[in-house]
C-alpha positions, -999 to +999 in steps of 0.1 A: -267+080+014-245+083+044-213+061+046-188+056+074-153+044+067-133+032+097-095+026+097-070+017+124-044+042+113-038+078+108-054+089+075-026+113+069-004+084+059-029+061+041-030+070+004-055+043-005-081+053+020-077+090+013-083+083-024-114+062-016-128+089+006-123+116-021-141+094-046-170+085-024-175+121-013-183+130-049-217+112-045-223+104-009-223+118+026-190+103+038-176+102+073-143+086+083-132+075+118-095+070+122-067+068+147-049+102+148-058+135+134-065+141+097-077+176+099-099+176+067-135+167+060-158+148+083-131+128+100-134+118+137-103+110+157-105+080+181-077+079+206-061+046+217-043+035+248-008+021+257-021-012+272-019-039+245-044-062+261-070-034+262-060-014+232-083-030+206-112-035+229-113+001+239-110+013+203-137-011+192-161+002+218-154+038+208-158+029+171-191+012+178-206+042+196-193+066+169-209+045+142-242+044+160-241+082+165-236+088+128-262+062+117-248+052+083-265+033+056-232+016+047-200+008+066-165+005+050-136-007+071-099-013+062-083-045+075-094-067+104-083-043+131-116-025+127-138-054+117-156-063+150-176-030+154-187-033+117-197-069+122-217-060+153-235-032+135-244-056+107-258-082+132-277-056+153-289-032+127-286-050+094-262-024+080-243-037+050-205-038+054-177-036+029-143-050+039-113-034+022-085-059+028-052-041+022-032-071+036-037-103+054-040-090+090-035-123+107-001-126+090+013-094+103+046-099+122+033-085+155+005-112+155+029-142+153+022-155+188+002-187+183-029-177+203-029-141+191-026-153+155-054-178+160-076-150+174-070-128+144-074-157+119-108-164+135-119-127+131-105-127+096-125-158+086-157-146+101-153-112+084-146-127+050-176-149+053-200-123+065-190-090+047-215-080+020-186-070-003-148-076-001-122-054-019-085-060-020-053-046-037-040-074-060-051-105-078-029-127-057-046-115-025-080-120-042-069-156-049-060-161-012-094-149-001-113-170-026-093-201-015-102-194+021-139-187+018-149-192-019-165-159-025-164-130-050-137-103-045-132-070-062-097-058-070-090-021-066-054-013-074-035+014-055-030+035-086-020+071-079-043+100-087-034+118-119-045+150-104-018+147-077+009+127-095+012+152-124+050+156-124+072+140-150+107+129-142+137+147-157+162+127-137+193+110-149+190+073-156+219+066-132+202+083-103+179+057-087+156+059-057+141+036-032+108+048-016+092+031+014+096+018+049+131+007+059+121-027+074+129-064+069+119-085+039+124-056+015+158-066+002+173-033+015+207-047+026+212-063-009+202-030-026+227-010-005+255-036-010+248-037-048+252+001-051+284+000-032+298-021-061+282-001-089+304+027-102+287+057-117+253+050-102+237+068-073+211+055-048+188+077-027+168+060+000+135+078+008+118+067+040+125+057+076+123+026+098+140+003+121+167-008+096+178+028+090+208+027+114+220-006+101+217+005+065+236+037+072+264+017+088+267-006+057+267+025+034+290+046+056+320+043+032+299+047+000+297+083-014+270+073-039+243+064-014+222+091+003+195+088+029+168+114+023+146+105+052+108+105+053+092+128+027+056+141+032+030+125+010+021+157-008+058+163-017+065+127-028+056+132-065+081+160-070+107+141-050+105+109-071+106+130-103+141+140-094+154+105-102+157+085-134+146+051-121+132+034-090+139+001-072+119-022-050+132-057-040+107-072-016+119-107-007+086-125-001+094-141+032+061-130+046+028-139+029+018-102+026+050-093+008+047-124-014+011-117-025+010-079-023+017-052-049+037-022-035+023+013-041+058+024-051+057+005-084+028+026-095+043+058-080+075+052-101+054+047-133+033+078-124+063+100-127+074+083-159+104+064-145+112+027-152+121+004-123+139-027-111+119-051-089+121-085-074+104-114-093+075-119-069+043-127-089+025-094-088+055-072-094+069-095-121+035-093-139+036-055-139+073-054-150+069-079-178+033-069-188+041-032-192+078-034-203+084-005-179+106-025-155+129-055-150+121-082-125+150-102-110+160-123-080+171-105-049+208-117-049+235-091-053+247-100-088+213-101-103+204-067-088+235-052-103+229-069-137+193-056-138+203-020-130+229-022-158+205-036-183+179-009-174+205+018-180+217+003-213+181+002-226+168+031-207+149+049-236+129+017-242+119+012-206+112+049-201+089+050-231+068+022-216+067+039-183+054+071-199+027+051-217+014+034-186+015+065-165-017+074-184-032+040-177-024+032-141-043+061-126-068+062-098-094+080-119-098+048-139-104+028-107-131+051-094-159+034-114-152+000-098-156+016-063-187+037-072-204+007-090-199-014-059-214+012-036-243+017-059-256-018-051-264-006-016-283+026-025 
């Protein structure tokens, strides 16, 4: 069976889609269509344009014609940016479509203009109602979808692949890393300010983004805070393994951050390191359910207290992280994905 997977991003940076493609290619003839070059497998690059009003329309037309050329029996698409061509193929050719909803597209910050947001909400609603199957990344997002359209949803967690994340940390418990985009609503200023007041602890920030300059300014007089920059995906397991613990403090001001479940939680566990996280529902559930982390509020004092508690009881938390690194692996999610696709054979 031939499958097409469309995504409005560069596959090089999309761990989830890359893992799905690897899994699907074990059984099926799989093609991907993305923005930007991937360089591996049957991936087709679709270029975009710099005119916002025309950008999506032009890409949708290109995607539609590429899908028609490939003639798939099933279409996967990630998020609502690539939904219209898939919907049109379903209407015209009765091709079943699978919507992999990584986040709530209509709640993205760049779509906050009233009319723009209304447009994307309409597409999102139509897509959720008409997709043959819907997949998402967390139970909270699944609940959001069910509340909107009252339909079944499969949850496919962003667990790392054991074949790739096969490095175990030997790092010091006082050397802590943050991995991810340096953007708003991630508690980054509070993290940096907390470490400025923590003697004997070191923070390494791995990633880049629009807050980088501001964070470097705040940390300019702190010798214990290092900015590592962006690390290539294939080098990330070995990089995280250099540290003894991880931190992620999403604040939940946006719906996506409030309901989502960051990849980095599972990446920390994959290398056997415990973590400190904010007490948003999905992260708190993982921290408390596994015993591999501490969930706390995002204010300065509670972050410092949680880091201290983690260090004081480090062996207990690390033991739990080591246990769950064998459980939270992509290889155990593959059956969910393959069973879903089998329905359409």
